[in-house]
LUMMI-92868 format. One record per atom (N, C-alpha, C): residue number from 0; atom name; x, y, z. Coordinates in nm, 3 decimals. Each point is the difference from the previous one (the first is absolute). Layout:
 resi name      xx      yy      zz
  NUM   CA       X       Y       Z
...
***
This chain:
 resi name      xx      yy      zz
    0    N   8.948  -2.650  18.817
    0   CA  -0.061  -0.124   0.039
    0    C   0.055  -0.113  -0.088
    1    N   0.055  -0.101   0.062
    1   CA   0.047  -0.117  -0.072
    1    C  -0.056  -0.124   0.069
    2    N  -0.056  -0.088  -0.081
    2   CA  -0.052  -0.126   0.051
    2    C   0.062  -0.113  -0.081
    3    N   0.014  -0.114   0.067
    3   CA   0.050  -0.118  -0.073
    3    C  -0.086  -0.120   0.035
    4    N  -0.012  -0.087  -0.098
    4   CA  -0.071  -0.126   0.019
    4    C   0.101  -0.112  -0.008
    5    N  -0.016  -0.099   0.089
    5   CA   0.093  -0.113   0.008
    5    C  -0.074  -0.131  -0.021
    6    N   0.070  -0.096  -0.056
    6   CA  -0.057  -0.133  -0.019
    6    C   0.019  -0.085   0.126
    7    N  -0.041  -0.126  -0.006
    7   CA   0.008  -0.087   0.117
    7    C   0.143  -0.030   0.043
    8    N   0.098   0.025  -0.088
    8   CA   0.141  -0.016   0.035
    8    C   0.062   0.130   0.051
    9    N  -0.085   0.099   0.025
    9   CA   0.039   0.132   0.049
    9    C   0.084   0.078  -0.101
   10    N  -0.017  -0.031  -0.128
   10   CA   0.070   0.073  -0.106
   10    C  -0.093   0.108  -0.055
   11    N   0.054   0.117  -0.023
   11   CA  -0.078   0.109  -0.056
   11    C  -0.030  -0.032  -0.147
   12    N  -0.128   0.007  -0.036
   12   CA  -0.037  -0.019  -0.140
   12    C  -0.058   0.128  -0.062
   13    N  -0.034   0.097   0.085
   13   CA  -0.056   0.125  -0.051
   13    C   0.026   0.113   0.099
   14    N   0.043   0.114  -0.052
   14   CA   0.010   0.121   0.081
   14    C  -0.077   0.110  -0.071
   15    N  -0.059   0.086   0.078
   15   CA  -0.070   0.115  -0.057
   15    C   0.028   0.121   0.088
   16    N   0.022   0.113  -0.066
   16   CA   0.024   0.122   0.076
   16    C  -0.048   0.119  -0.080
   17    N  -0.038   0.103   0.073
   17   CA  -0.035   0.125  -0.067
   17    C   0.128   0.079  -0.022
   18    N   0.010   0.057  -0.117
   18   CA   0.117   0.080  -0.037
   18    C  -0.047   0.146  -0.008
   19    N   0.011   0.071   0.110
   19   CA  -0.049   0.137   0.008
   19    C   0.076   0.093  -0.093
   20    N   0.129  -0.027  -0.017
   20   CA   0.081   0.086  -0.086
   20    C  -0.050  -0.002  -0.144
   21    N  -0.038  -0.119  -0.048
   21   CA  -0.047  -0.012  -0.138
   21    C  -0.151   0.001  -0.012
   22    N  -0.070  -0.024   0.109
   22   CA  -0.145   0.005  -0.002
   22    C  -0.066  -0.126  -0.054
   23    N   0.052  -0.116   0.040
   23   CA  -0.062  -0.125  -0.041
   23    C   0.024  -0.110   0.101
   24    N  -0.058  -0.115  -0.029
   24   CA   0.017  -0.120   0.082
   24    C   0.092  -0.093  -0.078
   25    N   0.097  -0.056   0.071
   25   CA   0.094  -0.093  -0.065
   25    C  -0.012  -0.137   0.065
   26    N  -0.022  -0.100  -0.084
   26   CA  -0.004  -0.137   0.047
   26    C   0.112  -0.079  -0.064
   27    N   0.060  -0.091   0.076
   27   CA   0.108  -0.086  -0.051
   27    C  -0.035  -0.145   0.034
   28    N   0.015  -0.086  -0.099
   28   CA  -0.032  -0.142   0.012
   28    C   0.129  -0.081  -0.002
   29    N   0.002  -0.111   0.079
   29   CA   0.122  -0.081   0.013
   29    C  -0.034  -0.149  -0.003
   30    N   0.078  -0.076  -0.074
   30   CA  -0.006  -0.145   0.005
   30    C  -0.123  -0.061  -0.066
   31    N  -0.030  -0.120   0.043
   31   CA  -0.115  -0.074  -0.050
   31    C  -0.119   0.036   0.090
   32    N  -0.104   0.055  -0.061
   32   CA  -0.115   0.049   0.076
   32    C  -0.125  -0.074  -0.045
   33    N  -0.057  -0.083   0.086
   33   CA  -0.123  -0.071  -0.035
   33    C  -0.119   0.097  -0.014
   34    N  -0.104  -0.047  -0.064
   34   CA  -0.115   0.084  -0.031
   34    C  -0.063   0.064   0.124
   35    N  -0.010  -0.072   0.109
   35   CA  -0.061   0.058   0.120
   35    C   0.083   0.116   0.055
   36    N   0.130  -0.009  -0.013
   36   CA   0.085   0.110   0.045
   36    C  -0.007   0.118  -0.099
   37    N  -0.018  -0.029  -0.128
   37   CA  -0.020   0.106  -0.099
   37    C  -0.127   0.078   0.036
   38    N  -0.103  -0.074   0.040
   38   CA  -0.126   0.065   0.039
   38    C   0.021   0.089   0.122
   39    N   0.070  -0.050   0.101
   39   CA   0.025   0.079   0.121
   39    C   0.076   0.128  -0.032
   40    N   0.102  -0.012  -0.082
   40   CA   0.080   0.117  -0.036
   40    C  -0.081   0.100  -0.083
   41    N  -0.083  -0.050  -0.088
   41   CA  -0.082   0.088  -0.082
   41    C  -0.101   0.077   0.084
   42    N  -0.056  -0.067   0.099
   42   CA  -0.091   0.070   0.092
   42    C   0.074   0.106   0.081
   43    N   0.127  -0.025   0.027
   43   CA   0.081   0.100   0.070
   43    C   0.021   0.124  -0.087
   44    N   0.017  -0.020  -0.131
   44   CA   0.006   0.115  -0.092
   44    C  -0.127   0.084   0.014
   45    N  -0.116  -0.068  -0.004
   45   CA  -0.128   0.071   0.010
   45    C  -0.008   0.075   0.133
   46    N   0.040  -0.064   0.108
   46   CA  -0.002   0.063   0.131
   46    C   0.089   0.125   0.002
   47    N   0.117  -0.010  -0.059
   47   CA   0.091   0.116  -0.006
   47    C  -0.061   0.114  -0.080
   48    N  -0.066  -0.033  -0.110
   48   CA  -0.067   0.103  -0.079
   48    C  -0.109   0.069   0.082
   49    N  -0.074  -0.079   0.075
   49   CA  -0.110   0.054   0.080
   49    C   0.051   0.087   0.115
   50    N   0.118  -0.029   0.052
   50   CA   0.051   0.070   0.117
   50    C   0.099   0.112  -0.033
   51    N   0.032   0.017  -0.126
   51   CA   0.100   0.101  -0.036
   51    C  -0.060   0.096  -0.103
   52    N   0.067   0.112  -0.021
   52   CA  -0.047   0.094  -0.102
   52    C   0.051  -0.035  -0.140
   53    N   0.070  -0.111  -0.015
   53   CA   0.067  -0.030  -0.127
   53    C  -0.089  -0.080  -0.095
   54    N   0.017   0.028  -0.129
   54   CA  -0.084  -0.062  -0.103
   54    C   0.081  -0.080  -0.101
   55    N   0.129  -0.018   0.027
   55   CA   0.089  -0.069  -0.092
   55    C   0.069  -0.116   0.072
   56    N   0.026  -0.107  -0.076
   56   CA   0.071  -0.116   0.055
   56    C   0.115  -0.037  -0.092
   57    N   0.115  -0.025   0.061
   57   CA   0.115  -0.061  -0.069
   57    C   0.014  -0.140   0.056
   58    N  -0.026  -0.100  -0.083
   58   CA   0.005  -0.140   0.043
   58    C   0.125  -0.065  -0.059
   59    N   0.096  -0.025   0.086
   59   CA   0.129  -0.055  -0.040
   59    C  -0.004  -0.152   0.012
   60    N  -0.006  -0.067  -0.115
   60   CA  -0.004  -0.147   0.000
   60    C   0.130  -0.060  -0.056
   61    N   0.107   0.076   0.008
   61   CA   0.128  -0.049  -0.053
   61    C   0.053  -0.122   0.075
   62    N  -0.042  -0.018   0.125
   62   CA   0.052  -0.112   0.080
   62    C  -0.106  -0.106   0.026
   63    N  -0.113   0.011  -0.069
   63   CA  -0.106  -0.099   0.010
   63    C   0.039  -0.121  -0.084
   64    N  -0.013  -0.119   0.058
   64   CA   0.042  -0.122  -0.070
   64    C  -0.119  -0.087  -0.041
   65    N  -0.121   0.053   0.012
   65   CA  -0.118  -0.077  -0.036
   65    C  -0.095   0.087  -0.081
   66    N  -0.099  -0.063  -0.058
   66   CA  -0.099   0.070  -0.081
   66    C  -0.121   0.038   0.084
   67    N  -0.065   0.107  -0.038
   67   CA  -0.126   0.035   0.064
   67    C  -0.116  -0.005  -0.099
   68    N   0.023  -0.066  -0.114
   68   CA  -0.104  -0.010  -0.103
   68    C  -0.129  -0.059   0.057
   69    N   0.012  -0.103   0.082
   69   CA  -0.119  -0.064   0.057
   69    C  -0.074   0.090   0.098
   70    N   0.063   0.104   0.047
   70   CA  -0.064   0.093   0.095
   70    C  -0.071   0.114  -0.071
   71    N   0.023   0.018  -0.129
   71   CA  -0.053   0.117  -0.070
   71    C  -0.153   0.006   0.001
   72    N  -0.066  -0.114  -0.011
   72   CA  -0.147  -0.003   0.007
   72    C  -0.046   0.056   0.133
   73    N   0.059  -0.049   0.108
   73   CA  -0.034   0.045   0.134
   73    C   0.032   0.149   0.016
   74    N   0.116   0.040  -0.049
   74   CA   0.039   0.141   0.010
   74    C  -0.102   0.090  -0.068
   75    N  -0.046  -0.042  -0.117
   75   CA  -0.098   0.079  -0.073
   75    C  -0.133   0.007   0.077
   76    N  -0.044  -0.112   0.053
   76   CA  -0.129  -0.005   0.070
   76    C   0.003   0.070   0.136
   77    N   0.110  -0.014   0.073
   77   CA   0.004   0.044   0.139
   77    C   0.076   0.130   0.023
   78    N   0.106   0.024  -0.072
   78   CA   0.088   0.113   0.032
   78    C  -0.013   0.123  -0.090
   79    N  -0.030  -0.019  -0.127
   79   CA   0.005   0.115  -0.090
   79    C  -0.099   0.109   0.038
   80    N  -0.126  -0.034   0.023
   80   CA  -0.101   0.103   0.032
   80    C   0.035   0.074   0.129
   81    N   0.033  -0.071   0.111
   81   CA   0.037   0.075   0.121
   81    C   0.125   0.086  -0.018
   82    N   0.094  -0.047  -0.081
   82   CA   0.121   0.080  -0.024
   82    C  -0.034   0.128  -0.073
   83    N  -0.086  -0.010  -0.101
   83   CA  -0.042   0.118  -0.076
   83    C  -0.082   0.093   0.091
   84    N  -0.089  -0.057   0.079
   84   CA  -0.080   0.081   0.093
   84    C   0.089   0.073   0.101
   85    N   0.112  -0.061   0.034
   85   CA   0.095   0.062   0.094
   85    C   0.087   0.105  -0.069
   86    N  -0.013   0.012  -0.133
   86   CA   0.070   0.106  -0.071
   86    C   0.110  -0.044  -0.095
   87    N   0.023  -0.130  -0.017
   87   CA   0.109  -0.045  -0.088
   87    C  -0.018   0.055  -0.142
   88    N   0.104   0.067  -0.048
   88   CA  -0.002   0.056  -0.136
   88    C   0.111  -0.056  -0.088
   89    N   0.111  -0.042   0.061
   89   CA   0.117  -0.040  -0.079
   89    C   0.072  -0.115   0.070
   90    N   0.039  -0.101  -0.080
   90   CA   0.064  -0.120   0.054
   90    C   0.115  -0.037  -0.094
   91    N   0.121  -0.003   0.053
   91   CA   0.118  -0.037  -0.079
   91    C   0.054  -0.133   0.050
   92    N   0.017  -0.093  -0.092
   92   CA   0.066  -0.127   0.030
   92    C   0.147   0.015  -0.033
   93    N   0.086  -0.040   0.092
   93   CA   0.144  -0.004  -0.024
   93    C   0.039  -0.146  -0.006
   94    N   0.038  -0.045  -0.120
   94   CA   0.031  -0.142  -0.023
   94    C   0.148  -0.017  -0.031
   95    N   0.052  -0.122   0.019
   95   CA   0.140  -0.022  -0.039
   95    C   0.014   0.003  -0.152
   96    N   0.120   0.034  -0.046
   96   CA   0.024   0.006  -0.145
   96    C  -0.028  -0.132  -0.069
   97    N   0.028  -0.111   0.066
   97   CA  -0.017  -0.132  -0.060
   97    C  -0.129  -0.067   0.046
   98    N  -0.103   0.078   0.024
   98   CA  -0.126  -0.049   0.057
   98    C  -0.064  -0.104  -0.092
   99    N  -0.031  -0.116   0.054
   99   CA  -0.057  -0.108  -0.081
   99    C  -0.151  -0.012   0.018
  100    N  -0.058   0.066   0.099
  100   CA  -0.142  -0.014   0.026
  100    C  -0.076   0.129  -0.034
  101    N   0.034   0.057  -0.112
  101   CA  -0.063   0.126  -0.040
  101    C  -0.150  -0.017  -0.024
  102    N  -0.043  -0.121  -0.030
  102   CA  -0.142  -0.026  -0.024
  102    C  -0.085   0.042   0.120
  103    N   0.044  -0.030   0.121
  103   CA  -0.076   0.036   0.120
  103    C  -0.015   0.151   0.012
  104    N   0.108   0.073  -0.025
  104   CA  -0.002   0.146   0.010
  104    C  -0.088   0.058  -0.110
  105    N   0.015  -0.049  -0.122
  105   CA  -0.081   0.051  -0.110
  105    C  -0.149  -0.029   0.022
  106    N  -0.030  -0.117   0.057
  106   CA  -0.139  -0.034   0.030
  106    C  -0.057   0.096   0.103
  107    N   0.077   0.030   0.105
  107   CA  -0.045   0.096   0.100
  107    C  -0.024   0.137  -0.063
  108    N   0.092   0.042  -0.085
  108   CA  -0.013   0.131  -0.066
  108    C  -0.128   0.005  -0.084
  109    N  -0.030  -0.107  -0.070
  109   CA  -0.122  -0.006  -0.081
  109    C  -0.123   0.014   0.089
  110    N   0.000  -0.068   0.112
  110   CA  -0.114   0.004   0.092
  110    C  -0.017   0.139   0.063
  111    N   0.109   0.071   0.019
  111   CA  -0.005   0.132   0.064
  111    C  -0.033   0.111  -0.098
  112    N   0.008  -0.026  -0.130
  112   CA  -0.026   0.104  -0.100
  112    C  -0.132   0.069   0.026
  113    N   0.002   0.130  -0.007
  113   CA  -0.120   0.078   0.022
  113    C  -0.022   0.037   0.146
  114    N   0.067  -0.071   0.092
  114   CA  -0.015   0.030   0.143
  114    C   0.109   0.095   0.049
  115    N   0.123  -0.023  -0.047
  115   CA   0.114   0.084   0.034
  115    C   0.110  -0.026  -0.101
  116    N   0.099   0.089  -0.003
  116   CA   0.112  -0.017  -0.093
  116    C   0.096  -0.103   0.058
  117    N   0.048  -0.087  -0.086
  117   CA   0.097  -0.101   0.044
  117    C   0.104  -0.020  -0.110
  118    N   0.126  -0.001   0.042
  118   CA   0.111  -0.020  -0.094
  118    C   0.099  -0.099   0.059
  119    N   0.077  -0.062  -0.090
  119   CA   0.100  -0.100   0.037
  119    C   0.137   0.055  -0.036
  120    N   0.094  -0.011   0.093
  120   CA   0.136   0.049  -0.022
  120    C   0.101  -0.103   0.048
  121    N   0.114  -0.007  -0.068
  121   CA   0.110  -0.084   0.048
  121    C   0.117   0.088   0.045
  122    N  -0.026   0.129   0.012
  122   CA   0.099   0.097   0.045
  122    C  -0.064   0.089   0.106
  123    N   0.056   0.001   0.120
  123   CA  -0.060   0.075   0.110
  123    C  -0.008   0.149  -0.028
  124    N   0.102   0.057  -0.061
  124   CA  -0.003   0.143  -0.031
  124    C  -0.117   0.035  -0.091
  125    N  -0.027  -0.085  -0.099
  125   CA  -0.112   0.025  -0.091
  125    C  -0.134  -0.010   0.073
  126    N  -0.013  -0.098   0.088
  126   CA  -0.124  -0.015   0.076
  126    C  -0.023   0.121   0.091
  127    N   0.105   0.043   0.067
  127   CA  -0.009   0.116   0.088
  127    C  -0.036   0.125  -0.079
  128    N   0.065   0.019  -0.113
  128   CA  -0.027   0.118  -0.083
  128    C  -0.146   0.001  -0.046
  129    N  -0.051  -0.116  -0.042
  129   CA  -0.138  -0.007  -0.044
  129    C  -0.096   0.033   0.115
  130    N   0.022  -0.061   0.116
  130   CA  -0.087   0.027   0.114
  130    C   0.004   0.148   0.041
  131    N   0.117   0.059  -0.003
  131   CA   0.011   0.141   0.036
  131    C  -0.080   0.087  -0.096
  132    N  -0.012  -0.043  -0.124
  132   CA  -0.075   0.076  -0.100
  132    C  -0.150  -0.022   0.007
  133    N  -0.043  -0.097   0.073
  133   CA  -0.145  -0.029   0.013
  133    C  -0.062   0.097   0.101
  134    N  -0.112   0.052  -0.034
  134   CA  -0.071   0.092   0.090
  134    C  -0.121  -0.067   0.058
***
């Protein structure tokens, strides 16, 4: 299953798919994504968790050109509990090596502490290896 979300210019800003081979959900973010679109994509993560047997997410933000720091409050209030109820146990962020908005990711990780495991990687092989080791 692969779904994509598009902006008003018909450009893809988010794709999500289940990865049956690895046993997780993979999301990829692209371009400048306003807060309302971040919310839509995050709800899609929750929907995928609810509809699949998978409990792990690999969130690839290497091609994201905007911050989601302003969405973290909403994510904590609206998405974290349903995601955990749907079975989320492990969440890996894949960031670019020269990532300048690490504050948003670190803030999200702080908010998720105690709910599920979350780690940040700038190397896809490391993120995949960590997720594969999560039970």
